[in-house]
PyMOL Python script that loads the backbone (N, CA, C, O; Angstrom):
from pymol import cmd

cmd.read_pdbstr("""\
ATOM      1  N   MET A   1     147.368 -27.470 164.894  1.00  0.00           N
ATOM      2  CA  MET A   1     147.768 -26.084 164.703  1.00  0.00           C
ATOM      3  C   MET A   1     149.102 -26.044 163.963  1.00  0.00           C
ATOM      4  O   MET A   1     150.053 -26.731 164.337  1.00  0.00           O
ATOM      5  N   LYS A   2     149.161 -25.239 162.920  1.00  0.00           N
ATOM      6  CA  LYS A   2     150.384 -25.065 162.152  1.00  0.00           C
ATOM      7  C   LYS A   2     151.351 -24.184 162.943  1.00  0.00           C
ATOM      8  O   LYS A   2     150.927 -23.238 163.607  1.00  0.00           O
ATOM      9  N   LYS A   3     152.638 -24.491 162.873  1.00  0.00           N
ATOM     10  CA  LYS A   3     153.650 -23.724 163.596  1.00  0.00           C
ATOM     11  C   LYS A   3     154.647 -23.126 162.618  1.00  0.00           C
ATOM     12  O   LYS A   3     155.101 -23.793 161.688  1.00  0.00           O
ATOM     13  N   ILE A   4     154.984 -21.854 162.840  1.00  0.00           N
ATOM     14  CA  ILE A   4     155.948 -21.136 162.006  1.00  0.00           C
ATOM     15  C   ILE A   4     156.925 -20.428 162.936  1.00  0.00           C
ATOM     16  O   ILE A   4     156.521 -19.843 163.942  1.00  0.00           O
ATOM     17  N   THR A   5     158.209 -20.481 162.599  1.00  0.00           N
ATOM     18  CA  THR A   5     159.226 -19.733 163.332  1.00  0.00           C
ATOM     19  C   THR A   5     159.731 -18.608 162.448  1.00  0.00           C
ATOM     20  O   THR A   5     160.113 -18.826 161.299  1.00  0.00           O
ATOM     21  N   LEU A   6     159.728 -17.400 163.002  1.00  0.00           N
ATOM     22  CA  LEU A   6     160.221 -16.227 162.276  1.00  0.00           C
ATOM     23  C   LEU A   6     161.415 -15.637 163.024  1.00  0.00           C
ATOM     24  O   LEU A   6     161.475 -15.685 164.253  1.00  0.00           O
ATOM     25  N   ASN A   7     162.358 -15.083 162.275  1.00  0.00           N
ATOM     26  CA  ASN A   7     163.482 -14.397 162.894  1.00  0.00           C
ATOM     27  C   ASN A   7     163.037 -13.013 163.359  1.00  0.00           C
ATOM     28  O   ASN A   7     162.327 -12.298 162.651  1.00  0.00           O
ATOM     29  N   TYR A   8     163.469 -12.656 164.559  1.00  0.00           N
ATOM     30  CA  TYR A   8     163.134 -11.369 165.162  1.00  0.00           C
ATOM     31  C   TYR A   8     164.441 -10.639 165.445  1.00  0.00           C
ATOM     32  O   TYR A   8     165.212 -11.033 166.319  1.00  0.00           O
ATOM     33  N   TYR A   9     164.676  -9.563 164.686  1.00  0.00           N
ATOM     34  CA  TYR A   9     165.925  -8.811 164.766  1.00  0.00           C
ATOM     35  C   TYR A   9     165.725  -7.561 165.604  1.00  0.00           C
ATOM     36  O   TYR A   9     164.731  -6.851 165.453  1.00  0.00           O
ATOM     37  N   GLN A  10     166.688  -7.297 166.497  1.00  0.00           N
ATOM     38  CA  GLN A  10     166.616  -6.113 167.358  1.00  0.00           C
ATOM     39  C   GLN A  10     167.945  -5.368 167.329  1.00  0.00           C
ATOM     40  O   GLN A  10     169.018  -5.971 167.329  1.00  0.00           O
ATOM     41  N   ASP A  11     167.844  -4.037 167.302  1.00  0.00           N
ATOM     42  CA  ASP A  11     169.020  -3.212 167.531  1.00  0.00           C
ATOM     43  C   ASP A  11     168.722  -2.396 168.794  1.00  0.00           C
ATOM     44  O   ASP A  11     167.666  -2.594 169.395  1.00  0.00           O
ATOM     45  N   PRO A  12     169.598  -1.499 169.214  1.00  0.00           N
ATOM     46  CA  PRO A  12     169.334  -0.797 170.473  1.00  0.00           C
ATOM     47  C   PRO A  12     168.037   0.021 170.496  1.00  0.00           C
ATOM     48  O   PRO A  12     167.558   0.363 171.577  1.00  0.00           O
ATOM     49  N   GLY A  13     167.461   0.340 169.342  1.00  0.00           N
ATOM     50  CA  GLY A  13     166.284   1.187 169.331  1.00  0.00           C
ATOM     51  C   GLY A  13     164.984   0.548 168.899  1.00  0.00           C
ATOM     52  O   GLY A  13     163.915   1.085 169.187  1.00  0.00           O
ATOM     53  N   HIS A  14     165.043  -0.584 168.216  1.00  0.00           N
ATOM     54  CA  HIS A  14     163.804  -1.131 167.671  1.00  0.00           C
ATOM     55  C   HIS A  14     163.982  -2.607 167.312  1.00  0.00           C
ATOM     56  O   HIS A  14     165.076  -3.165 167.400  1.00  0.00           O
ATOM     57  N   GLY A  15     162.859  -3.223 166.902  1.00  0.00           N
ATOM     58  CA  GLY A  15     162.887  -4.626 166.501  1.00  0.00           C
ATOM     59  C   GLY A  15     161.944  -4.883 165.341  1.00  0.00           C
ATOM     60  O   GLY A  15     160.961  -4.169 165.148  1.00  0.00           O
ATOM     61  N   TRP A  16     162.266  -5.931 164.562  1.00  0.00           N
ATOM     62  CA  TRP A  16     161.479  -6.299 163.381  1.00  0.00           C
ATOM     63  C   TRP A  16     161.450  -7.813 163.240  1.00  0.00           C
ATOM     64  O   TRP A  16     162.452  -8.488 163.476  1.00  0.00           O
ATOM     65  N   ALA A  17     160.313  -8.331 162.858  1.00  0.00           N
ATOM     66  CA  ALA A  17     160.186  -9.753 162.557  1.00  0.00           C
ATOM     67  C   ALA A  17     160.202  -9.919 161.040  1.00  0.00           C
ATOM     68  O   ALA A  17     159.476  -9.226 160.329  1.00  0.00           O
ATOM     69  N   LYS A  18     161.023 -10.830 160.552  1.00  0.00           N
ATOM     70  CA  LYS A  18     161.123 -11.113 159.121  1.00  0.00           C
ATOM     71  C   LYS A  18     160.057 -12.146 158.752  1.00  0.00           C
ATOM     72  O   LYS A  18     160.064 -13.271 159.252  1.00  0.00           O
ATOM     73  N   ALA A  19     159.143 -11.741 157.867  1.00  0.00           N
ATOM     74  CA  ALA A  19     158.039 -12.626 157.478  1.00  0.00           C
ATOM     75  C   ALA A  19     157.908 -12.644 155.964  1.00  0.00           C
ATOM     76  O   ALA A  19     158.061 -11.606 155.320  1.00  0.00           O
ATOM     77  N   PRO A  20     157.629 -13.800 155.387  1.00  0.00           N
ATOM     78  CA  PRO A  20     157.397 -13.845 153.946  1.00  0.00           C
ATOM     79  C   PRO A  20     156.176 -12.986 153.582  1.00  0.00           C
ATOM     80  O   PRO A  20     155.150 -13.028 154.260  1.00  0.00           O
ATOM     81  N   ILE A  21     156.304 -12.226 152.527  1.00  0.00           N
ATOM     82  CA  ILE A  21     155.181 -11.407 152.073  1.00  0.00           C
ATOM     83  C   ILE A  21     153.991 -12.297 151.732  1.00  0.00           C
ATOM     84  O   ILE A  21     152.841 -11.893 151.907  1.00  0.00           O
ATOM     85  N   SER A  22     154.260 -13.494 151.251  1.00  0.00           N
ATOM     86  CA  SER A  22     153.173 -14.424 150.941  1.00  0.00           C
ATOM     87  C   SER A  22     152.335 -14.740 152.177  1.00  0.00           C
ATOM     88  O   SER A  22     151.126 -14.944 152.063  1.00  0.00           O
ATOM     89  N   LEU A  23     152.958 -14.785 153.360  1.00  0.00           N
ATOM     90  CA  LEU A  23     152.221 -15.021 154.601  1.00  0.00           C
ATOM     91  C   LEU A  23     151.285 -13.846 154.904  1.00  0.00           C
ATOM     92  O   LEU A  23     150.159 -14.050 155.359  1.00  0.00           O
ATOM     93  N   LEU A  24     151.746 -12.632 154.655  1.00  0.00           N
ATOM     94  CA  LEU A  24     150.901 -11.454 154.882  1.00  0.00           C
ATOM     95  C   LEU A  24     149.679 -11.479 153.969  1.00  0.00           C
ATOM     96  O   LEU A  24     148.578 -11.120 154.385  1.00  0.00           O
ATOM     97  N   HIS A  25     149.880 -11.904 152.723  1.00  0.00           N
ATOM     98  CA  HIS A  25     148.752 -12.022 151.802  1.00  0.00           C
ATOM     99  C   HIS A  25     147.817 -13.147 152.235  1.00  0.00           C
ATOM    100  O   HIS A  25     146.597 -12.994 152.192  1.00  0.00           O
ATOM    101  N   TYR A  26     148.385 -14.274 152.651  1.00  0.00           N
ATOM    102  CA  TYR A  26     147.579 -15.409 153.103  1.00  0.00           C
ATOM    103  C   TYR A  26     146.681 -15.009 154.274  1.00  0.00           C
ATOM    104  O   TYR A  26     145.523 -15.418 154.351  1.00  0.00           O
ATOM    105  N   LEU A  27     147.234 -14.202 155.185  1.00  0.00           N
ATOM    106  CA  LEU A  27     146.474 -13.763 156.361  1.00  0.00           C
ATOM    107  C   LEU A  27     145.620 -12.522 156.070  1.00  0.00           C
ATOM    108  O   LEU A  27     144.902 -12.036 156.944  1.00  0.00           O
ATOM    109  N   ASN A  28     145.707 -12.025 154.851  1.00  0.00           N
ATOM    110  CA  ASN A  28     144.910 -10.877 154.408  1.00  0.00           C
ATOM    111  C   ASN A  28     145.214  -9.608 155.215  1.00  0.00           C
ATOM    112  O   ASN A  28     144.310  -8.843 155.550  1.00  0.00           O
ATOM    113  N   ILE A  29     146.504  -9.397 155.522  1.00  0.00           N
ATOM    114  CA  ILE A  29     146.896  -8.201 156.273  1.00  0.00           C
ATOM    115  C   ILE A  29     147.909  -7.340 155.521  1.00  0.00           C
ATOM    116  O   ILE A  29     148.313  -6.295 156.032  1.00  0.00           O
ATOM    117  N   ALA A  30     148.326  -7.744 154.335  1.00  0.00           N
ATOM    118  CA  ALA A  30     149.377  -7.021 153.609  1.00  0.00           C
ATOM    119  C   ALA A  30     149.024  -5.549 153.407  1.00  0.00           C
ATOM    120  O   ALA A  30     149.891  -4.686 153.545  1.00  0.00           O
ATOM    121  N   GLN A  31     147.783  -5.254 153.085  1.00  0.00           N
ATOM    122  CA  GLN A  31     147.396  -3.866 152.828  1.00  0.00           C
ATOM    123  C   GLN A  31     147.351  -3.024 154.101  1.00  0.00           C
ATOM    124  O   GLN A  31     147.315  -1.796 154.023  1.00  0.00           O
ATOM    125  N   GLY A  32     147.352  -3.655 155.253  1.00  0.00           N
ATOM    126  CA  GLY A  32     147.309  -2.924 156.511  1.00  0.00           C
ATOM    127  C   GLY A  32     148.669  -2.694 157.145  1.00  0.00           C
ATOM    128  O   GLY A  32     148.753  -2.094 158.217  1.00  0.00           O
ATOM    129  N   ILE A  33     149.741  -3.161 156.501  1.00  0.00           N
ATOM    130  CA  ILE A  33     151.084  -2.994 157.056  1.00  0.00           C
ATOM    131  C   ILE A  33     151.552  -1.558 156.821  1.00  0.00           C
ATOM    132  O   ILE A  33     151.388  -1.012 155.730  1.00  0.00           O
ATOM    133  N   SER A  34     152.127  -0.965 157.842  1.00  0.00           N
ATOM    134  CA  SER A  34     152.515   0.449 157.782  1.00  0.00           C
ATOM    135  C   SER A  34     153.863   0.642 157.077  1.00  0.00           C
ATOM    136  O   SER A  34     154.628  -0.310 156.915  1.00  0.00           O
ATOM    137  N   PRO A  35     154.145   1.876 156.662  1.00  0.00           N
ATOM    138  CA  PRO A  35     155.450   2.175 156.067  1.00  0.00           C
ATOM    139  C   PRO A  35     156.579   2.202 157.096  1.00  0.00           C
ATOM    140  O   PRO A  35     157.733   2.430 156.735  1.00  0.00           O
ATOM    141  N   TYR A  36     156.257   1.970 158.389  1.00  0.00           N
ATOM    142  CA  TYR A  36     157.300   1.856 159.408  1.00  0.00           C
ATOM    143  C   TYR A  36     157.955   0.484 159.379  1.00  0.00           C
ATOM    144  O   TYR A  36     158.984   0.265 160.019  1.00  0.00           O
ATOM    145  N   SER A  37     157.357  -0.436 158.638  1.00  0.00           N
ATOM    146  CA  SER A  37     157.970  -1.730 158.375  1.00  0.00           C
ATOM    147  C   SER A  37     158.760  -1.607 157.079  1.00  0.00           C
ATOM    148  O   SER A  37     158.642  -0.619 156.354  1.00  0.00           O
ATOM    149  N   TYR A  38     159.556  -2.615 156.805  1.00  0.00           N
ATOM    150  CA  TYR A  38     160.426  -2.557 155.631  1.00  0.00           C
ATOM    151  C   TYR A  38     160.192  -3.766 154.748  1.00  0.00           C
ATOM    152  O   TYR A  38     159.553  -4.739 155.149  1.00  0.00           O
ATOM    153  N   ILE A  39     160.725  -3.683 153.528  1.00  0.00           N
ATOM    154  CA  ILE A  39     160.600  -4.774 152.566  1.00  0.00           C
ATOM    155  C   ILE A  39     161.942  -4.967 151.874  1.00  0.00           C
ATOM    156  O   ILE A  39     162.638  -4.006 151.546  1.00  0.00           O
ATOM    157  N   ARG A  40     162.285  -6.225 151.663  1.00  0.00           N
ATOM    158  CA  ARG A  40     163.490  -6.560 150.904  1.00  0.00           C
ATOM    159  C   ARG A  40     163.254  -7.919 150.281  1.00  0.00           C
ATOM    160  O   ARG A  40     163.055  -8.914 150.978  1.00  0.00           O
ATOM    161  N   GLY A  41     163.278  -7.948 148.958  1.00  0.00           N
ATOM    162  CA  GLY A  41     163.009  -9.201 148.259  1.00  0.00           C
ATOM    163  C   GLY A  41     161.596  -9.670 148.540  1.00  0.00           C
ATOM    164  O   GLY A  41     160.643  -8.899 148.431  1.00  0.00           O
ATOM    165  N   GLN A  42     161.465 -10.923 148.898  1.00  0.00           N
ATOM    166  CA  GLN A  42     160.156 -11.515 149.166  1.00  0.00           C
ATOM    167  C   GLN A  42     159.780 -11.493 150.649  1.00  0.00           C
ATOM    168  O   GLN A  42     158.887 -12.218 151.086  1.00  0.00           O
ATOM    169  N   TYR A  43     160.476 -10.648 151.413  1.00  0.00           N
ATOM    170  CA  TYR A  43     160.250 -10.601 152.855  1.00  0.00           C
ATOM    171  C   TYR A  43     159.885  -9.206 153.338  1.00  0.00           C
ATOM    172  O   TYR A  43     160.369  -8.200 152.819  1.00  0.00           O
ATOM    173  N   ALA A  44     159.031  -9.174 154.331  1.00  0.00           N
ATOM    174  CA  ALA A  44     158.706  -7.953 155.051  1.00  0.00           C
ATOM    175  C   ALA A  44     159.408  -8.033 156.401  1.00  0.00           C
ATOM    176  O   ALA A  44     159.538  -9.110 156.982  1.00  0.00           O
ATOM    177  N   TYR A  45     159.850  -6.898 156.884  1.00  0.00           N
ATOM    178  CA  TYR A  45     160.452  -6.781 158.206  1.00  0.00           C
ATOM    179  C   TYR A  45     159.478  -5.939 159.020  1.00  0.00           C
ATOM    180  O   TYR A  45     159.486  -4.710 158.944  1.00  0.00           O
ATOM    181  N   LEU A  46     158.649  -6.609 159.792  1.00  0.00           N
ATOM    182  CA  LEU A  46     157.526  -5.970 160.470  1.00  0.00           C
ATOM    183  C   LEU A  46     157.964  -5.315 161.765  1.00  0.00           C
ATOM    184  O   LEU A  46     158.512  -5.968 162.652  1.00  0.00           O
ATOM    185  N   GLU A  47     157.716  -4.000 161.865  1.00  0.00           N
ATOM    186  CA  GLU A  47     158.115  -3.278 163.076  1.00  0.00           C
ATOM    187  C   GLU A  47     157.342  -3.835 164.261  1.00  0.00           C
ATOM    188  O   GLU A  47     156.199  -4.274 164.136  1.00  0.00           O
ATOM    189  N   GLU A  48     157.999  -3.803 165.410  1.00  0.00           N
ATOM    190  CA  GLU A  48     157.501  -4.513 166.584  1.00  0.00           C
ATOM    191  C   GLU A  48     156.283  -3.903 167.251  1.00  0.00           C
ATOM    192  O   GLU A  48     155.563  -4.609 167.957  1.00  0.00           O
ATOM    193  N   ASP A  49     156.025  -2.618 167.054  1.00  0.00           N
ATOM    194  CA  ASP A  49     154.973  -1.963 167.824  1.00  0.00           C
ATOM    195  C   ASP A  49     153.564  -2.285 167.335  1.00  0.00           C
ATOM    196  O   ASP A  49     152.711  -2.669 168.135  1.00  0.00           O
ATOM    197  N   CYS A  50     153.311  -2.139 166.064  1.00  0.00           N
ATOM    198  CA  CYS A  50     151.949  -2.358 165.551  1.00  0.00           C
ATOM    199  C   CYS A  50     151.872  -3.502 164.538  1.00  0.00           C
ATOM    200  O   CYS A  50     151.015  -4.379 164.646  1.00  0.00           O
ATOM    201  N   ASP A  51     152.758  -3.487 163.571  1.00  0.00           N
ATOM    202  CA  ASP A  51     152.637  -4.456 162.476  1.00  0.00           C
ATOM    203  C   ASP A  51     152.887  -5.894 162.921  1.00  0.00           C
ATOM    204  O   ASP A  51     152.205  -6.809 162.461  1.00  0.00           O
ATOM    205  N   LEU A  52     153.850  -6.103 163.805  1.00  0.00           N
ATOM    206  CA  LEU A  52     154.083  -7.454 164.318  1.00  0.00           C
ATOM    207  C   LEU A  52     152.876  -7.929 165.120  1.00  0.00           C
ATOM    208  O   LEU A  52     152.481  -9.090 165.018  1.00  0.00           O
ATOM    209  N   SER A  53     152.293  -7.043 165.913  1.00  0.00           N
ATOM    210  CA  SER A  53     151.087  -7.410 166.665  1.00  0.00           C
ATOM    211  C   SER A  53     149.949  -7.788 165.729  1.00  0.00           C
ATOM    212  O   SER A  53     149.195  -8.720 166.006  1.00  0.00           O
ATOM    213  N   ARG A  54     149.826  -7.065 164.623  1.00  0.00           N
ATOM    214  CA  ARG A  54     148.794  -7.366 163.624  1.00  0.00           C
ATOM    215  C   ARG A  54     149.012  -8.771 163.052  1.00  0.00           C
ATOM    216  O   ARG A  54     148.065  -9.542 162.896  1.00  0.00           O
ATOM    217  N   LEU A  55     150.267  -9.091 162.745  1.00  0.00           N
ATOM    218  CA  LEU A  55     150.583 -10.425 162.223  1.00  0.00           C
ATOM    219  C   LEU A  55     150.251 -11.503 163.250  1.00  0.00           C
ATOM    220  O   LEU A  55     149.625 -12.506 162.908  1.00  0.00           O
ATOM    221  N   LEU A  56     150.660 -11.312 164.497  1.00  0.00           N
ATOM    222  CA  LEU A  56     150.436 -12.332 165.525  1.00  0.00           C
ATOM    223  C   LEU A  56     148.944 -12.560 165.764  1.00  0.00           C
ATOM    224  O   LEU A  56     148.519 -13.700 165.953  1.00  0.00           O
ATOM    225  N   ALA A  57     148.150 -11.499 165.759  1.00  0.00           N
ATOM    226  CA  ALA A  57     146.706 -11.641 165.963  1.00  0.00           C
ATOM    227  C   ALA A  57     146.056 -12.369 164.789  1.00  0.00           C
ATOM    228  O   ALA A  57     145.207 -13.238 164.987  1.00  0.00           O
ATOM    229  N   ALA A  58     146.454 -12.015 163.568  1.00  0.00           N
ATOM    230  CA  ALA A  58     145.881 -12.662 162.383  1.00  0.00           C
ATOM    231  C   ALA A  58     146.286 -14.138 162.330  1.00  0.00           C
ATOM    232  O   ALA A  58     145.482 -14.995 161.965  1.00  0.00           O
ATOM    233  N   ALA A  59     147.528 -14.423 162.693  1.00  0.00           N
ATOM    234  CA  ALA A  59     147.992 -15.809 162.696  1.00  0.00           C
ATOM    235  C   ALA A  59     147.228 -16.630 163.730  1.00  0.00           C
ATOM    236  O   ALA A  59     146.814 -17.754 163.446  1.00  0.00           O
ATOM    237  N   ALA A  60     147.040 -16.082 164.918  1.00  0.00           N
ATOM    238  CA  ALA A  60     146.294 -16.793 165.962  1.00  0.00           C
ATOM    239  C   ALA A  60     144.871 -17.080 165.497  1.00  0.00           C
ATOM    240  O   ALA A  60     144.351 -18.170 165.738  1.00  0.00           O
ATOM    241  N   ALA A  61     144.240 -16.121 164.836  1.00  0.00           N
ATOM    242  CA  ALA A  61     142.882 -16.315 164.329  1.00  0.00           C
ATOM    243  C   ALA A  61     142.829 -17.399 163.262  1.00  0.00           C
ATOM    244  O   ALA A  61     141.798 -18.045 163.077  1.00  0.00           O
ATOM    245  N   ALA A  62     143.953 -17.599 162.554  1.00  0.00           N
ATOM    246  CA  ALA A  62     144.032 -18.618 161.508  1.00  0.00           C
ATOM    247  C   ALA A  62     144.619 -19.931 162.038  1.00  0.00           C
ATOM    248  O   ALA A  62     144.969 -20.819 161.261  1.00  0.00           O
ATOM    249  N   CYS A  63     144.723 -20.046 163.378  1.00  0.00           N
ATOM    250  CA  CYS A  63     145.281 -21.249 164.021  1.00  0.00           C
ATOM    251  C   CYS A  63     146.711 -21.535 163.590  1.00  0.00           C
ATOM    252  O   CYS A  63     147.089 -22.684 163.362  1.00  0.00           O
ATOM    253  N   ILE A  64     147.502 -20.469 163.482  1.00  0.00           N
ATOM    254  CA  ILE A  64     148.929 -20.584 163.184  1.00  0.00           C
ATOM    255  C   ILE A  64     149.685 -20.079 164.407  1.00  0.00           C
ATOM    256  O   ILE A  64     149.487 -18.946 164.845  1.00  0.00           O
ATOM    257  N   ASP A  65     150.548 -20.923 164.951  1.00  0.00           N
ATOM    258  CA  ASP A  65     151.351 -20.579 166.117  1.00  0.00           C
ATOM    259  C   ASP A  65     152.693 -20.041 165.628  1.00  0.00           C
ATOM    260  O   ASP A  65     153.460 -20.760 164.986  1.00  0.00           O
ATOM    261  N   ILE A  66     152.970 -18.788 165.930  1.00  0.00           N
ATOM    262  CA  ILE A  66     154.223 -18.177 165.494  1.00  0.00           C
ATOM    263  C   ILE A  66     155.166 -18.051 166.677  1.00  0.00           C
ATOM    264  O   ILE A  66     154.817 -17.496 167.719  1.00  0.00           O
ATOM    265  N   LYS A  67     156.355 -18.573 166.495  1.00  0.00           N
ATOM    266  CA  LYS A  67     157.430 -18.438 167.472  1.00  0.00           C
ATOM    267  C   LYS A  67     158.455 -17.482 166.885  1.00  0.00           C
ATOM    268  O   LYS A  67     158.665 -17.463 165.672  1.00  0.00           O
ATOM    269  N   LEU A  68     159.092 -16.691 167.734  1.00  0.00           N
ATOM    270  CA  LEU A  68     160.115 -15.749 167.293  1.00  0.00           C
ATOM    271  C   LEU A  68     161.484 -16.205 167.776  1.00  0.00           C
ATOM    272  O   LEU A  68     161.677 -16.520 168.951  1.00  0.00           O
ATOM    273  N   ARG A  69     162.429 -16.234 166.843  1.00  0.00           N
ATOM    274  CA  ARG A  69     163.826 -16.574 167.150  1.00  0.00           C
ATOM    275  C   ARG A  69     164.591 -15.249 167.217  1.00  0.00           C
ATOM    276  O   ARG A  69     164.699 -14.546 166.212  1.00  0.00           O
ATOM    277  N   ASP A  70     165.121 -14.907 168.390  1.00  0.00           N
ATOM    278  CA  ASP A  70     165.735 -13.600 168.633  1.00  0.00           C
ATOM    279  C   ASP A  70     167.157 -13.483 168.110  1.00  0.00           C
ATOM    280  O   ASP A  70     167.974 -14.394 168.246  1.00  0.00           O
ATOM    281  N   PHE A  71     167.425 -12.324 167.506  1.00  0.00           N
ATOM    282  CA  PHE A  71     168.771 -11.922 167.093  1.00  0.00           C
ATOM    283  C   PHE A  71     168.939 -10.468 167.529  1.00  0.00           C
ATOM    284  O   PHE A  71     168.062  -9.641 167.277  1.00  0.00           O
ATOM    285  N   HIS A  72     170.052 -10.152 168.176  1.00  0.00           N
ATOM    286  CA  HIS A  72     170.251  -8.796 168.690  1.00  0.00           C
ATOM    287  C   HIS A  72     171.629  -8.287 168.292  1.00  0.00           C
ATOM    288  O   HIS A  72     172.606  -9.035 168.288  1.00  0.00           O
ATOM    289  N   THR A  73     171.689  -7.006 167.958  1.00  0.00           N
ATOM    290  CA  THR A  73     172.963  -6.344 167.702  1.00  0.00           C
ATOM    291  C   THR A  73     173.036  -5.080 168.535  1.00  0.00           C
ATOM    292  O   THR A  73     172.009  -4.466 168.825  1.00  0.00           O
ATOM    293  N   ASN A  74     174.221  -4.692 168.918  1.00  0.00           N
ATOM    294  CA  ASN A  74     174.408  -3.444 169.653  1.00  0.00           C
ATOM    295  C   ASN A  74     174.640  -2.270 168.706  1.00  0.00           C
ATOM    296  O   ASN A  74     174.756  -1.126 169.146  1.00  0.00           O
ATOM    297  N   LYS A  75     174.708  -2.554 167.400  1.00  0.00           N
ATOM    298  CA  LYS A  75     174.862  -1.514 166.384  1.00  0.00           C
ATOM    299  C   LYS A  75     173.513  -1.263 165.727  1.00  0.00           C
ATOM    300  O   LYS A  75     172.557  -2.004 165.956  1.00  0.00           O
ATOM    301  N   GLN A  76     173.437  -0.224 164.916  1.00  0.00           N
ATOM    302  CA  GLN A  76     172.206   0.045 164.174  1.00  0.00           C
ATOM    303  C   GLN A  76     172.003  -1.063 163.142  1.00  0.00           C
ATOM    304  O   GLN A  76     172.934  -1.428 162.424  1.00  0.00           O
ATOM    305  N   SER A  77     170.797  -1.589 163.073  1.00  0.00           N
ATOM    306  CA  SER A  77     170.487  -2.677 162.152  1.00  0.00           C
ATOM    307  C   SER A  77     170.464  -2.189 160.710  1.00  0.00           C
ATOM    308  O   SER A  77     170.010  -1.082 160.420  1.00  0.00           O
ATOM    309  N   LYS A  78     170.964  -3.042 159.806  1.00  0.00           N
ATOM    310  CA  LYS A  78     170.912  -2.707 158.380  1.00  0.00           C
ATOM    311  C   LYS A  78     169.470  -2.702 157.865  1.00  0.00           C
ATOM    312  O   LYS A  78     169.197  -2.166 156.791  1.00  0.00           O
ATOM    313  N   ILE A  79     168.558  -3.292 158.618  1.00  0.00           N
ATOM    314  CA  ILE A  79     167.140  -3.290 158.222  1.00  0.00           C
ATOM    315  C   ILE A  79     166.644  -1.861 158.037  1.00  0.00           C
ATOM    316  O   ILE A  79     165.788  -1.611 157.189  1.00  0.00           O
ATOM    317  N   ARG A  80     167.166  -0.930 158.813  1.00  0.00           N
ATOM    318  CA  ARG A  80     166.757   0.472 158.721  1.00  0.00           C
ATOM    319  C   ARG A  80     167.043   1.078 157.348  1.00  0.00           C
ATOM    320  O   ARG A  80     166.452   2.096 156.989  1.00  0.00           O
ATOM    321  N   SER A  81     167.941   0.465 156.578  1.00  0.00           N
ATOM    322  CA  SER A  81     168.274   0.989 155.248  1.00  0.00           C
ATOM    323  C   SER A  81     167.414   0.360 154.142  1.00  0.00           C
ATOM    324  O   SER A  81     167.522   0.758 152.982  1.00  0.00           O
ATOM    325  N   TYR A  82     166.572  -0.604 154.482  1.00  0.00           N
ATOM    326  CA  TYR A  82     165.713  -1.238 153.489  1.00  0.00           C
ATOM    327  C   TYR A  82     164.584  -0.300 153.075  1.00  0.00           C
ATOM    328  O   TYR A  82     164.310   0.694 153.746  1.00  0.00           O
ATOM    329  N   GLN A  83     163.948  -0.622 151.987  1.00  0.00           N
ATOM    330  CA  GLN A  83     162.827   0.162 151.475  1.00  0.00           C
ATOM    331  C   GLN A  83     161.639   0.064 152.431  1.00  0.00           C
ATOM    332  O   GLN A  83     161.342  -1.010 152.953  1.00  0.00           O
ATOM    333  N   SER A  84     160.962   1.194 152.658  1.00  0.00           N
ATOM    334  CA  SER A  84     159.741   1.177 153.469  1.00  0.00           C
ATOM    335  C   SER A  84     158.712   0.273 152.829  1.00  0.00           C
ATOM    336  O   SER A  84     158.615   0.197 151.604  1.00  0.00           O
ATOM    337  N   PHE A  85     157.944  -0.410 153.654  1.00  0.00           N
ATOM    338  CA  PHE A  85     156.957  -1.345 153.141  1.00  0.00           C
ATOM    339  C   PHE A  85     155.849  -0.622 152.384  1.00  0.00           C
ATOM    340  O   PHE A  85     155.334   0.407 152.820  1.00  0.00           O
ATOM    341  N   SER A  86     155.511  -1.183 151.264  1.00  0.00           N
ATOM    342  CA  SER A  86     154.303  -0.786 150.536  1.00  0.00           C
ATOM    343  C   SER A  86     153.796  -2.023 149.820  1.00  0.00           C
ATOM    344  O   SER A  86     154.578  -2.918 149.500  1.00  0.00           O
ATOM    345  N   ILE A  87     152.523  -2.084 149.572  1.00  0.00           N
ATOM    346  CA  ILE A  87     151.925  -3.244 148.929  1.00  0.00           C
ATOM    347  C   ILE A  87     152.493  -3.448 147.527  1.00  0.00           C
ATOM    348  O   ILE A  87     152.530  -4.573 147.029  1.00  0.00           O
ATOM    349  N   GLN A  88     152.935  -2.365 146.890  1.00  0.00           N
ATOM    350  CA  GLN A  88     153.573  -2.473 145.572  1.00  0.00           C
ATOM    351  C   GLN A  88     154.982  -3.016 145.706  1.00  0.00           C
ATOM    352  O   GLN A  88     155.518  -3.618 144.776  1.00  0.00           O
ATOM    353  N   GLY A  89     155.597  -2.793 146.904  1.00  0.00           N
ATOM    354  CA  GLY A  89     156.874  -3.302 147.288  1.00  0.00           C
ATOM    355  C   GLY A  89     157.971  -3.132 146.319  1.00  0.00           C
ATOM    356  O   GLY A  89     159.099  -3.547 146.584  1.00  0.00           O
TER     357      GLY A  89
END
""", "prot")
cmd.dss("prot")
cmd.show_as("cartoon", "prot")
cmd.util.cbc("prot")
cmd.orient("prot")
């Protein structure tokens, strides 16, 4: 089983996992990611409620074990200022 570690960022109100957009395409879920997630450069910041769950389920089906490395801030995360996710990105 392949193993991948992703950074998981949390502020007082929400959380996002930073994942390479190429991974979303590999797992064939990029078109299903909501605009509640964000994009910056070659990375998606997947919101914790639905999009992160979608990634974890697709990864498990592809025999990829994803571990999350936690980062927390007590301030509002700068991720909130990134562009909303879209496949055109």
